[in-house]
VEXTORRO-229388 format. One record per atom (N, C-alpha, C, O, CB): residue in three letters; x negated, y negated, z negated; residue number from 1; atom name. Coordinates in steps of 0.1 Angstrom, whole numbers. Glycine has a CB too. Layout:
R | ALA | X | Y | Z | NUM | CA
...
//
This chain:
R | UNK | 18 | -137 | 149 | 1 | N
R | UNK | 13 | -124 | 148 | 1 | CA
R | UNK | 3 | -121 | 159 | 1 | C
R | UNK | -8 | -115 | 157 | 1 | O
R | UNK | 24 | -113 | 148 | 1 | CB
R | UNK | 6 | -126 | 171 | 2 | N
R | UNK | -3 | -124 | 183 | 2 | CA
R | UNK | -17 | -130 | 180 | 2 | C
R | UNK | -27 | -125 | 185 | 2 | O
R | UNK | 3 | -129 | 195 | 2 | CB
R | UNK | -17 | -141 | 173 | 3 | N
R | UNK | -29 | -148 | 170 | 3 | CA
R | UNK | -39 | -139 | 162 | 3 | C
R | UNK | -51 | -141 | 163 | 3 | O
R | UNK | -27 | -161 | 163 | 3 | CB
R | UNK | -33 | -131 | 153 | 4 | N
R | UNK | -41 | -123 | 144 | 4 | CA
R | UNK | -44 | -109 | 150 | 4 | C
R | UNK | -50 | -101 | 143 | 4 | O
R | UNK | -34 | -121 | 131 | 4 | CB
R | UNK | -41 | -107 | 162 | 5 | N
R | UNK | -43 | -93 | 168 | 5 | CA
R | UNK | -58 | -90 | 170 | 5 | C
R | UNK | -61 | -78 | 170 | 5 | O
R | UNK | -36 | -93 | 182 | 5 | CB
R | UNK | -66 | -100 | 170 | 6 | N
R | UNK | -81 | -97 | 171 | 6 | CA
R | UNK | -86 | -91 | 159 | 6 | C
R | UNK | -97 | -85 | 159 | 6 | O
R | UNK | -88 | -110 | 174 | 6 | CB
R | UNK | -79 | -92 | 148 | 7 | N
R | UNK | -83 | -86 | 135 | 7 | CA
R | UNK | -82 | -71 | 135 | 7 | C
R | UNK | -88 | -64 | 127 | 7 | O
R | UNK | -76 | -92 | 123 | 7 | CB
R | UNK | -73 | -65 | 144 | 8 | N
R | UNK | -71 | -51 | 144 | 8 | CA
R | UNK | -84 | -43 | 146 | 8 | C
R | UNK | -86 | -34 | 138 | 8 | O
R | UNK | -61 | -48 | 155 | 8 | CB
R | UNK | -91 | -45 | 157 | 9 | N
R | UNK | -104 | -37 | 158 | 9 | CA
R | UNK | -114 | -40 | 147 | 9 | C
R | UNK | -121 | -31 | 143 | 9 | O
R | UNK | -110 | -40 | 171 | 9 | CB
R | UNK | -114 | -52 | 142 | 10 | N
R | UNK | -124 | -55 | 131 | 10 | CA
R | UNK | -121 | -47 | 119 | 10 | C
R | UNK | -130 | -41 | 113 | 10 | O
R | UNK | -124 | -70 | 129 | 10 | CB
R | UNK | -108 | -48 | 115 | 11 | N
R | UNK | -104 | -40 | 103 | 11 | CA
R | UNK | -106 | -25 | 104 | 11 | C
R | UNK | -111 | -19 | 95 | 11 | O
R | UNK | -90 | -44 | 99 | 11 | CB
R | UNK | -102 | -20 | 116 | 12 | N
R | UNK | -103 | -6 | 118 | 12 | CA
R | UNK | -118 | -1 | 119 | 12 | C
R | UNK | -121 | 9 | 114 | 12 | O
R | UNK | -96 | -2 | 131 | 12 | CB
R | UNK | -127 | -10 | 124 | 13 | N
R | UNK | -141 | -6 | 125 | 13 | CA
R | UNK | -147 | -7 | 111 | 13 | C
R | UNK | -155 | 2 | 107 | 13 | O
R | UNK | -148 | -16 | 134 | 13 | CB
R | UNK | -143 | -16 | 102 | 14 | N
R | UNK | -148 | -17 | 89 | 14 | CA
R | UNK | -143 | -5 | 81 | 14 | C
R | UNK | -151 | 1 | 73 | 14 | O
R | UNK | -143 | -30 | 82 | 14 | CB
R | UNK | -131 | -1 | 82 | 15 | N
R | UNK | -125 | 11 | 76 | 15 | CA
R | UNK | -133 | 23 | 80 | 15 | C
R | UNK | -137 | 32 | 72 | 15 | O
R | UNK | -110 | 13 | 78 | 15 | CB
R | UNK | -135 | 25 | 93 | 16 | N
R | UNK | -143 | 36 | 99 | 16 | CA
R | UNK | -157 | 36 | 93 | 16 | C
R | UNK | -162 | 47 | 90 | 16 | O
R | UNK | -143 | 36 | 114 | 16 | CB
R | UNK | -163 | 25 | 92 | 17 | N
R | UNK | -177 | 24 | 87 | 17 | CA
R | UNK | -177 | 29 | 73 | 17 | C
R | UNK | -186 | 37 | 69 | 17 | O
R | UNK | -182 | 9 | 88 | 17 | CB
R | UNK | -168 | 24 | 64 | 18 | N
R | UNK | -168 | 29 | 51 | 18 | CA
R | UNK | -165 | 44 | 49 | 18 | C
R | UNK | -170 | 50 | 40 | 18 | O
R | UNK | -158 | 20 | 42 | 18 | CB
R | UNK | -156 | 49 | 58 | 19 | N
R | UNK | -153 | 63 | 58 | 19 | CA
R | UNK | -166 | 71 | 61 | 19 | C
R | UNK | -168 | 81 | 55 | 19 | O
R | UNK | -142 | 66 | 68 | 19 | CB
R | UNK | -173 | 66 | 71 | 20 | N
R | UNK | -186 | 74 | 75 | 20 | CA
R | UNK | -196 | 73 | 63 | 20 | C
R | UNK | -202 | 83 | 60 | 20 | O
R | UNK | -192 | 67 | 87 | 20 | CB
R | UNK | -197 | 62 | 57 | 21 | N
R | UNK | -207 | 60 | 46 | 21 | CA
R | UNK | -202 | 69 | 34 | 21 | C
R | UNK | -210 | 75 | 27 | 21 | O
R | UNK | -207 | 46 | 41 | 21 | CB
R | UNK | -189 | 70 | 31 | 22 | N
R | UNK | -184 | 77 | 20 | 22 | CA
R | UNK | -187 | 92 | 22 | 22 | C
R | UNK | -189 | 99 | 12 | 22 | O
R | UNK | -169 | 75 | 18 | 22 | CB
R | UNK | -186 | 97 | 34 | 23 | N
R | UNK | -188 | 111 | 37 | 23 | CA
R | UNK | -202 | 115 | 41 | 23 | C
R | UNK | -205 | 126 | 45 | 23 | O
R | UNK | -178 | 115 | 48 | 23 | CB
R | UNK | -211 | 105 | 41 | 24 | N
R | UNK | -225 | 108 | 44 | 24 | CA
R | UNK | -228 | 111 | 58 | 24 | C
R | UNK | -238 | 117 | 62 | 24 | O
R | UNK | -230 | 119 | 36 | 24 | CB
R | UNK | -220 | 105 | 67 | 25 | N
R | UNK | -222 | 108 | 82 | 25 | CA
R | UNK | -230 | 96 | 87 | 25 | C
R | UNK | -226 | 84 | 85 | 25 | O
R | UNK | -208 | 109 | 89 | 25 | CB
R | UNK | -240 | 99 | 95 | 26 | N
R | UNK | -248 | 87 | 101 | 26 | CA
R | UNK | -239 | 80 | 111 | 26 | C
R | UNK | -230 | 85 | 117 | 26 | O
R | UNK | -260 | 93 | 108 | 26 | CB
R | UNK | -242 | 67 | 112 | 27 | N
R | UNK | -235 | 58 | 121 | 27 | CA
R | UNK | -236 | 63 | 136 | 27 | C
R | UNK | -226 | 62 | 143 | 27 | O
R | UNK | -240 | 44 | 120 | 27 | CB
R | UNK | -248 | 68 | 139 | 28 | N
R | UNK | -250 | 73 | 153 | 28 | CA
R | UNK | -241 | 84 | 156 | 28 | C
R | UNK | -236 | 85 | 168 | 28 | O
R | UNK | -264 | 77 | 155 | 28 | CB
R | UNK | -238 | 93 | 146 | 29 | N
R | UNK | -229 | 104 | 149 | 29 | CA
R | UNK | -215 | 100 | 149 | 29 | C
R | UNK | -206 | 106 | 156 | 29 | O
R | UNK | -231 | 114 | 137 | 29 | CB
R | UNK | -211 | 89 | 143 | 30 | N
R | UNK | -197 | 84 | 142 | 30 | CA
R | UNK | -194 | 73 | 153 | 30 | C
R | UNK | -184 | 67 | 153 | 30 | O
R | UNK | -194 | 78 | 129 | 30 | CB
R | UNK | -204 | 72 | 162 | 31 | N
R | UNK | -202 | 61 | 173 | 31 | CA
R | UNK | -190 | 64 | 181 | 31 | C
R | UNK | -184 | 54 | 186 | 31 | O
R | UNK | -215 | 61 | 182 | 31 | CB
R | UNK | -186 | 76 | 184 | 32 | N
R | UNK | -175 | 79 | 192 | 32 | CA
R | UNK | -162 | 74 | 186 | 32 | C
R | UNK | -153 | 69 | 193 | 32 | O
R | UNK | -173 | 94 | 194 | 32 | CB
R | UNK | -161 | 73 | 172 | 33 | N
R | UNK | -150 | 68 | 166 | 33 | CA
R | UNK | -148 | 53 | 168 | 33 | C
R | UNK | -137 | 48 | 170 | 33 | O
R | UNK | -151 | 70 | 151 | 33 | CB
R | UNK | -160 | 46 | 168 | 34 | N
R | UNK | -159 | 31 | 172 | 34 | CA
R | UNK | -154 | 29 | 186 | 34 | C
R | UNK | -147 | 20 | 188 | 34 | O
R | UNK | -173 | 25 | 170 | 34 | CB
R | UNK | -159 | 38 | 195 | 35 | N
R | UNK | -154 | 37 | 209 | 35 | CA
R | UNK | -139 | 39 | 210 | 35 | C
R | UNK | -132 | 31 | 217 | 35 | O
R | UNK | -162 | 47 | 218 | 35 | CB
R | UNK | -134 | 49 | 203 | 36 | N
R | UNK | -120 | 51 | 203 | 36 | CA
R | UNK | -112 | 40 | 197 | 36 | C
R | UNK | -101 | 36 | 202 | 36 | O
R | UNK | -116 | 64 | 195 | 36 | CB
R | UNK | -117 | 34 | 186 | 37 | N
R | UNK | -110 | 22 | 180 | 37 | CA
R | UNK | -110 | 11 | 190 | 37 | C
R | UNK | -99 | 4 | 191 | 37 | O
R | UNK | -118 | 18 | 167 | 37 | CB
R | UNK | -121 | 8 | 197 | 38 | N
R | UNK | -121 | -3 | 206 | 38 | CA
R | UNK | -112 | -1 | 218 | 38 | C
R | UNK | -105 | -10 | 223 | 38 | O
R | UNK | -135 | -6 | 211 | 38 | CB
R | UNK | -111 | 12 | 223 | 39 | N
R | UNK | -102 | 15 | 234 | 39 | CA
R | UNK | -88 | 14 | 230 | 39 | C
R | UNK | -80 | 9 | 237 | 39 | O
R | UNK | -105 | 30 | 239 | 39 | CB
R | UNK | -84 | 19 | 218 | 40 | N
R | UNK | -71 | 18 | 213 | 40 | CA
R | UNK | -67 | 3 | 211 | 40 | C
R | UNK | -56 | -1 | 215 | 40 | O
R | UNK | -69 | 25 | 200 | 40 | CB
R | UNK | -76 | -5 | 206 | 41 | N
R | UNK | -73 | -19 | 204 | 41 | CA
R | UNK | -71 | -26 | 218 | 41 | C
R | UNK | -62 | -35 | 219 | 41 | O
R | UNK | -84 | -26 | 196 | 41 | CB
R | UNK | -79 | -23 | 228 | 42 | N
R | UNK | -78 | -28 | 241 | 42 | CA
R | UNK | -64 | -24 | 247 | 42 | C
R | UNK | -58 | -32 | 254 | 42 | O
R | UNK | -89 | -24 | 250 | 42 | CB
R | UNK | -60 | -12 | 245 | 43 | N
R | UNK | -47 | -7 | 250 | 43 | CA
R | UNK | -36 | -15 | 243 | 43 | C
R | UNK | -26 | -19 | 250 | 43 | O
R | UNK | -45 | 8 | 247 | 43 | CB
R | UNK | -36 | -17 | 231 | 44 | N
R | UNK | -26 | -25 | 224 | 44 | CA
R | UNK | -26 | -39 | 229 | 44 | C
R | UNK | -15 | -45 | 231 | 44 | O
R | UNK | -28 | -25 | 208 | 44 | CB
R | UNK | -37 | -45 | 230 | 45 | N
R | UNK | -38 | -59 | 235 | 45 | CA
R | UNK | -33 | -60 | 250 | 45 | C
R | UNK | -25 | -69 | 253 | 45 | O
R | UNK | -53 | -64 | 235 | 45 | CB
R | UNK | -36 | -50 | 258 | 46 | N
R | UNK | -31 | -50 | 272 | 46 | CA
R | UNK | -16 | -49 | 272 | 46 | C
R | UNK | -9 | -55 | 280 | 46 | O
R | UNK | -37 | -38 | 279 | 46 | CB
R | UNK | -10 | -40 | 263 | 47 | N
R | UNK | 4 | -39 | 262 | 47 | CA
R | UNK | 11 | -52 | 259 | 47 | C
R | UNK | 21 | -56 | 265 | 47 | O
R | UNK | 8 | -28 | 252 | 47 | CB
R | UNK | 6 | -59 | 249 | 48 | N
R | UNK | 11 | -72 | 245 | 48 | CA
R | UNK | 10 | -82 | 256 | 48 | C
R | UNK | 19 | -90 | 258 | 48 | O
R | UNK | 5 | -77 | 232 | 48 | CB
R | UNK | -1 | -83 | 263 | 49 | N
R | UNK | -2 | -92 | 274 | 49 | CA
R | UNK | 8 | -89 | 285 | 49 | C
R | UNK | 14 | -98 | 291 | 49 | O
R | UNK | -17 | -91 | 280 | 49 | CB
R | UNK | 10 | -76 | 288 | 50 | N
R | UNK | 20 | -72 | 298 | 50 | CA
R | UNK | 34 | -76 | 293 | 50 | C
R | UNK | 41 | -81 | 302 | 50 | O
R | UNK | 19 | -57 | 300 | 50 | CB
R | UNK | 37 | -74 | 281 | 51 | N
R | UNK | 50 | -78 | 276 | 51 | CA
R | UNK | 52 | -93 | 276 | 51 | C
R | UNK | 63 | -98 | 279 | 51 | O
R | UNK | 52 | -73 | 262 | 51 | CB
R | UNK | 42 | -101 | 274 | 52 | N
R | UNK | 43 | -116 | 275 | 52 | CA
R | UNK | 46 | -119 | 290 | 52 | C
R | UNK | 54 | -128 | 293 | 52 | O
R | UNK | 30 | -123 | 270 | 52 | CB
R | UNK | 38 | -113 | 299 | 53 | N
R | UNK | 40 | -116 | 313 | 53 | CA
R | UNK | 54 | -112 | 318 | 53 | C
R | UNK | 60 | -119 | 326 | 53 | O
R | UNK | 30 | -109 | 321 | 53 | CB
R | UNK | 59 | -101 | 313 | 54 | N
R | UNK | 73 | -96 | 317 | 54 | CA
R | UNK | 84 | -105 | 312 | 54 | C
R | UNK | 93 | -108 | 319 | 54 | O
R | UNK | 75 | -82 | 313 | 54 | CB
R | UNK | 82 | -109 | 300 | 55 | N
R | UNK | 93 | -117 | 294 | 55 | CA
R | UNK | 93 | -132 | 298 | 55 | C
R | UNK | 103 | -139 | 296 | 55 | O
R | UNK | 92 | -116 | 279 | 55 | CB
R | UNK | 82 | -137 | 303 | 56 | N
R | UNK | 81 | -151 | 307 | 56 | CA
R | UNK | 87 | -154 | 321 | 56 | C
R | UNK | 89 | -165 | 325 | 56 | O
R | UNK | 67 | -156 | 306 | 56 | CB
R | UNK | 89 | -143 | 329 | 57 | N
R | UNK | 94 | -145 | 342 | 57 | CA
R | UNK | 109 | -144 | 343 | 57 | C
R | UNK | 115 | -146 | 353 | 57 | O
R | UNK | 89 | -135 | 352 | 57 | CB
//
């Protein structure tokens, strides 16, 4: 599962892109959503890295 974690931001960004297109919102206006998606994904990745470090000691 950890190997496929890089797909999380990719899939979420694609979904966000199609949501913006469906509702007629320009990409520039929806840029903040992409930033939130990347920040959330970095937080999840950081959590998993921390848990790996904690459980290996």
